[in-house]
C-alpha positions in Angstrom: 9.9 80.8 -125.5 6.9 78.5 -125.2 5.9 77.3 -121.8 4.4 73.8 -121.7 2.0 73.1 -118.9 1.5 69.4 -118.2 -1.9 68.6 -116.6 -2.7 65.2 -115.4 -5.8 63.9 -117.2 -7.6 60.7 -117.8 -6.7 58.5 -120.8 -9.8 57.9 -122.8 -8.6 54.8 -124.5 -7.4 53.0 -121.4 -10.4 53.8 -119.2 -11.8 50.7 -117.5 -15.5 50.1 -117.4 -17.5 52.1 -115.0 -18.2 50.5 -111.6 -20.9 51.8 -109.4 -20.5 55.3 -110.8 -22.7 58.2 -109.7 -23.1 61.6 -111.3 -22.7 64.7 -109.2 -25.9 66.7 -109.4 -26.5 70.3 -108.5 -28.9 71.4 -105.7 -31.3 72.8 -108.3 -32.7 70.2 -110.6 -31.4 66.8 -111.5 -28.8 67.8 -114.1 -25.1 67.2 -113.5 -23.3 70.1 -112.0 -21.1 72.1 -114.3 -19.8 74.6 -111.7 -16.4 72.8 -111.4 -13.5 74.7 -113.1 -11.7 72.4 -115.6 -8.2 72.8 -117.1 -9.3 71.1 -120.4 -12.6 70.3 -122.1 -14.4 67.4 -120.5 -14.7 64.3 -122.7 -17.6 61.9 -123.0 -16.1 59.5 -120.5 -14.7 62.2 -118.2 -17.6 62.4 -115.8 -17.2 59.2 -113.9 -18.1 60.1 -110.4 -16.5 57.9 -107.8 -14.5 55.7 -110.2 -11.2 56.5 -108.3 -12.5 55.2 -105.0 -10.6 52.7 -102.9 -11.2 49.1 -104.0 -9.8 46.5 -101.5 -10.9 43.6 -103.8 -8.8 44.7 -106.8 -7.2 41.6 -108.4 -3.6 41.0 -107.3 -2.5 40.3 -110.9 -3.8 43.8 -112.0 -1.9 45.4 -109.1 1.3 43.7 -110.1 1.0 44.9 -113.6 0.4 48.5 -112.4 3.4 48.3 -110.0 5.6 46.8 -112.8 4.7 49.7 -115.2 5.4 52.4 -112.6 8.7 50.9 -111.6 9.7 50.7 -115.3 8.9 54.4 -115.5 11.0 55.2 -112.4 13.9 53.2 -113.9 13.6 55.1 -117.2 13.7 58.4 -115.4 16.9 57.4 -113.5 18.7 56.0 -116.6 17.8 58.8 -119.0 18.2 62.0 -116.9 20.4 63.7 -119.5 17.8 63.1 -122.2 14.9 64.3 -120.0 16.6 67.6 -119.2 17.7 68.2 -122.8 16.2 70.6 -125.3 13.2 68.5 -126.2 10.4 68.4 -123.7 8.5 65.6 -125.4 10.2 62.7 -123.3 8.9 64.2 -120.1 5.4 64.7 -121.5 5.5 61.1 -122.9 6.4 59.7 -119.4 3.7 61.8 -117.8 1.0 60.6 -120.2 2.1 57.0 -119.6 1.9 57.5 -115.9 -1.6 59.1 -116.3 -2.7 56.1 -118.2 -1.5 53.8 -115.5 -2.9 55.9 -112.7 -6.5 55.5 -113.8 -6.3 51.8 -112.8 -4.9 52.5 -109.3 -7.3 51.5 -106.5 -4.8 50.8 -103.6 -2.6 53.2 -101.5 0.6 51.3 -102.3 0.4 52.0 -106.0 -0.6 55.6 -105.2 2.6 56.0 -103.2 4.7 54.7 -106.1 2.8 57.2 -108.4 3.7 60.0 -106.1 7.4 59.0 -106.3 7.2 59.0 -110.1 5.7 62.5 -110.1 8.4 63.8 -107.7 11.1 62.5 -110.0 9.5 64.1 -113.1 9.1 67.4 -111.2 12.8 67.3 -110.3 13.6 66.8 -114.0 11.5 69.9 -114.8 13.3 71.9 -112.2 16.7 70.9 -113.6 15.5 71.9 -117.1 14.5 75.3 -115.7 17.9 75.8 -114.1 19.6 75.0 -117.3 17.4 77.6 -119.1 18.6 80.2 -116.6 22.3 79.2 -117.0 22.1 79.3 -120.7 23.2 75.7 -121.1 20.3 74.8 -123.3 19.3 75.9 -126.7 15.9 77.3 -125.8 17.0 80.8 -124.9 19.6 83.0 -126.5 20.7 85.5 -123.9 22.0 88.1 -126.4 18.7 87.9 -128.3 16.7 88.2 -125.0 18.6 91.3 -123.9 18.3 92.8 -127.4 14.5 92.2 -127.6 14.0 93.5 -124.0 15.9 96.7 -124.9 13.8 97.1 -128.1 10.6 96.6 -126.1 11.5 99.3 -123.6 12.7 101.8 -126.3 9.6 101.5 -128.4 7.1 101.3 -125.5 6.0 97.8 -126.2 2.7 96.5 -124.7 0.8 99.8 -125.5 -1.3 99.6 -128.6 -2.3 103.3 -128.7 0.5 105.4 -130.3 -0.9 108.5 -128.6 -1.2 107.0 -125.1 -0.1 109.2 -122.2 2.2 106.5 -120.9 4.5 106.9 -123.9 7.3 109.4 -123.8 7.9 111.8 -126.7 10.9 109.8 -128.0 8.9 106.6 -127.8 6.1 108.1 -129.9 8.6 109.2 -132.6 10.2 105.8 -132.7 6.8 104.2 -133.3 6.0 106.5 -136.3 5.6 104.4 -139.5 7.4 106.9 -141.6 10.6 106.6 -139.6 10.5 102.9 -139.8 9.9 102.9 -143.6 12.9 105.3 -144.1 15.1 103.0 -142.0 16.4 105.9 -139.9 18.6 105.1 -136.9 17.2 105.4 -133.4 20.2 107.4 -132.4 18.7 110.4 -134.1 15.8 110.4 -131.7 17.9 110.7 -128.5 16.9 109.9 -125.0 18.5 106.5 -124.6 17.2 106.3 -121.0 14.1 104.4 -122.4 16.4 101.5 -123.2 16.6 100.6 -119.5 13.1 101.6 -118.4 12.5 98.6 -116.0 9.3 100.0 -114.8 7.8 99.8 -118.3 9.1 96.3 -118.8 7.7 95.1 -115.5 4.3 96.7 -116.0 3.6 95.7 -119.6 5.7 92.5 -120.1 6.2 90.8 -116.8 3.1 91.4 -114.7 0.6 90.3 -117.4 2.5 86.9 -117.7 2.8 86.3 -113.9 -0.1 84.6 -112.1 1.3 85.0 -108.6 2.5 87.9 -106.5 6.3 88.5 -106.7 8.2 87.7 -103.6 10.8 89.9 -102.1 14.4 88.9 -102.5 14.3 88.0 -106.2 17.7 88.6 -107.9 19.2 89.5 -104.5 22.3 87.3 -105.2 24.3 89.6 -107.5 22.7 92.8 -106.1 23.7 92.1 -102.5 27.5 92.4 -103.0 29.0 94.9 -100.7 31.9 97.0 -101.7 35.0 95.8 -100.0 36.8 98.4 -98.0 40.5 98.9 -98.8 42.7 97.7 -96.0 45.5 100.1 -95.1 48.7 98.3 -94.3 50.8 99.8 -91.6 54.3 100.2 -92.7 57.0 99.3 -90.3 60.7 100.2 -90.2 63.0 97.8 -91.9 64.7 95.2 -89.8 68.3 96.1 -89.0 70.7 93.9 -87.0 72.5 97.0 -85.7 69.4 98.1 -83.8 69.2 94.9 -81.7 69.8 95.4 -78.0 71.6 92.6 -76.1 69.7 91.6 -72.9 71.0 89.3 -70.2 68.8 86.3 -69.3 67.0 86.7 -66.0 68.2 84.6 -63.2 65.5 82.8 -61.2 65.9 82.1 -57.5 64.0 79.5 -55.5 61.8 82.1 -53.8 60.6 83.3 -57.2 59.1 79.9 -57.9 57.3 79.5 -54.6 53.6 78.8 -55.1 51.3 81.2 -53.5 49.0 79.0 -51.4 46.9 81.8 -50.1 44.0 81.5 -52.6 44.4 78.0 -54.0 41.6 75.5 -54.0 42.7 73.1 -51.2 43.5 76.0 -48.9 40.1 77.7 -49.3 38.3 74.4 -49.0 40.1 73.7 -45.7 39.2 77.1 -44.4 35.6 76.6 -45.2 35.5 73.2 -43.6 37.0 74.6 -40.4 34.6 77.5 -40.5 31.7 75.1 -40.9 32.8 73.0 -37.9 33.2 76.0 -35.7 29.9 77.5 -36.7 28.0 74.3 -36.2 29.4 73.8 -32.7 28.8 77.4 -31.7 25.2 77.5 -33.1 24.3 74.2 -31.5 25.6 75.3 -28.1 23.7 78.6 -28.3 20.5 76.8 -29.3 20.8 74.4 -26.4 21.3 77.3 -23.9 18.3 79.1 -25.3 16.1 76.0 -25.1 17.2 75.4 -21.5 16.4 79.0 -20.6 12.9 78.8 -22.2 12.2 75.5 -20.5 13.3 76.9 -17.1 11.0 79.9 -17.5 8.0 77.8 -18.7 8.5 75.0 -16.3 7.9 72.5 -19.0 9.5 71.1 -22.1 9.4 73.0 -25.4 7.2 71.7 -28.2 8.8 70.5 -31.4 7.7 73.6 -33.2 9.2 75.9 -30.5 12.5 74.0 -30.6 12.6 74.3 -34.4 12.0 78.0 -34.1 15.0 78.3 -31.7 17.3 76.3 -34.1 16.1 78.4 -37.0 17.1 81.5 -35.1 20.7 80.3 -35.0 20.9 79.1 -38.6 20.1 75.4 -38.0 17.6 73.3 -39.8 15.2 70.7 -38.4 17.9 68.0 -38.3 20.3 70.2 -36.3 22.7 70.8 -39.1 23.8 74.1 -40.5 21.4 75.5 -43.1 23.1 75.3 -46.5 21.6 78.4 -48.0 22.4 80.6 -45.0 26.0 79.2 -44.9 26.9 79.8 -48.6 25.1 83.1 -49.2 27.2 86.2 -49.2 24.9 89.2 -49.2 27.7 91.5 -50.3 28.8 89.5 -53.4 26.9 87.3 -55.8 30.2 86.1 -57.3 31.5 84.9 -54.0 28.2 83.1 -53.3 28.7 81.1 -56.5 32.3 80.4 -55.4 31.1 79.2 -52.0 28.7 76.8 -53.6 31.5 75.5 -55.8 33.7 74.9 -52.8 30.9 73.2 -50.8 30.1 70.9 -53.8 33.8 70.0 -54.0 33.9 69.1 -50.3 30.8 67.0 -50.7 32.4 65.1 -53.6 35.5 64.5 -51.6 33.6 63.2 -48.6 34.6 66.0 -46.2 31.0 67.4 -45.8 27.8 65.4 -45.7 24.5 66.8 -47.0 21.2 66.0 -45.2 17.6 67.1 -45.5 15.2 67.8 -42.7 11.5 67.0 -42.5 10.7 70.2 -44.5 13.0 69.2 -47.3 15.5 72.0 -46.5 19.2 71.1 -47.1 21.7 71.1 -44.3 25.4 70.4 -44.2 27.7 69.0 -41.5 31.4 68.3 -41.4 32.3 64.6 -41.8 34.2 63.7 -38.6 35.1 60.1 -39.2 38.9 60.6 -39.3 40.6 62.7 -36.6 37.9 65.4 -36.8 39.7 67.2 -39.7 40.4 66.6 -43.3 44.2 66.2 -43.5 43.8 65.5 -47.2 40.9 66.0 -49.6 41.4 62.5 -50.9 40.7 59.7 -48.4 41.7 56.1 -48.6 38.6 55.0 -46.6 35.6 57.2 -47.1 31.9 56.6 -47.3 30.0 56.4 -50.5 30.3 59.7 -52.3 27.8 61.5 -54.5 28.6 64.5 -56.6 26.4 67.5 -55.7 25.7 69.9 -58.6 24.1 73.2 -57.4 23.2 76.3 -59.3 21.9 79.8 -58.4 21.0 82.9 -60.4 21.0 86.5 -59.2 17.2 86.6 -58.8 17.2 83.6 -56.5 20.2 85.0 -54.6 18.3 88.2 -53.9 15.2 86.3 -52.9 17.1 84.2 -50.4 18.8 87.2 -48.8 15.4 88.9 -48.4 13.6 85.7 -47.1 16.2 84.7 -44.5 17.1 88.4 -43.7 20.8 87.7 -44.1 22.9 90.7 -43.1 26.4 89.3 -42.8 27.9 86.2 -44.5 28.9 83.2 -42.3 31.9 82.5 -44.6 34.0 85.6 -44.3 34.1 87.9 -47.3 37.3 87.4 -49.2 39.2 90.5 -50.3 39.8 90.3 -54.0 43.3 91.2 -55.0 43.8 93.9 -57.5 45.4 92.6 -60.7 49.1 93.7 -60.8 51.4 94.0 -63.7 54.9 92.6 -63.9 57.3 93.8 -61.2 60.7 95.3 -61.6 62.2 92.0 -62.6 59.6 91.2 -65.2 57.6 88.7 -63.2 54.0 88.9 -62.0 53.9 89.2 -58.3 
């Protein structure tokens, strides 16, 4: 198989006259530099210096001709894909040469962008040709012949010219003897058929010399990564028999069986928390007032704002006189119930039963909304103030830091005893 390497070059016949060209000179002497590595031999007109530089004054008529030629090439690529990926490689080479001849006249970025699109399409055609080579859908490779020649190469120790080389096995040396080849003897007489699949020899003397880049891991992993499927053992069951069926009387339900357990439902817990908040706020404010009165009586003067704030902080109140949100929801014995308390508080805020306020230090405080009869008869109100949903979050690290910072020993919201999960009772219902 012959590999054709297409290298973009300059068309000697279509070269425009030189314009302001300068020759690159070496640092030593005035001769042109010849240190640049070339893919092909330089021609007489190849050394043209800065010929491909940007030219903003290129005639518009010439640019239109260049664009028309490139678009015709793109159209031909789209319309003749089957012919371009066929057995003959000459159509692709012809289009590449035509594009090279057009490219030497390009001086603007727009035409260079179209040229890049042409090269991308030609490269795609080359990839498709390569894929068809691997699939055996093109006449360039006969897979049977390839396997046969690879086997012969490994059996005879191909790639090693010296018949007495140490890399050859004894059977490979005997196969390479001219006398055996002249007599036409069969290789089966030699024995040691293991050389026929000597992949190490094939890779060292056939593959590596032809590869110009390092092989990447994962090659051919597709068919080699198939795992052996474990056999599934089907559990056999006894055959179905009507005679084995047991008649069961339907269970009779009574009204008390369908009663809803309102002990731990959402409205019940929210109402308990609202009542607890109201009681705690009244109790804390009363104790704080008494403490302030005692301090003022002992000092004989009014307390400063800082001293009054310290007293309120002692009883779990923030600067605005409301219950501190963090101290109210934190349960030092259970992180899970702390999250539940925050959910219930956010629900009450959304329903307008609790109002959220911030003091001068930016600390959140909560207070029961007492606009209607001092208690929420229902979580939904016909006349309520403007409501805003409060979304709060807390992680376990923050939970631990709050407990340590505020020195919380006992929860303000009573700890709820978690019911143990029970199975169905005697009558088949979960109690």
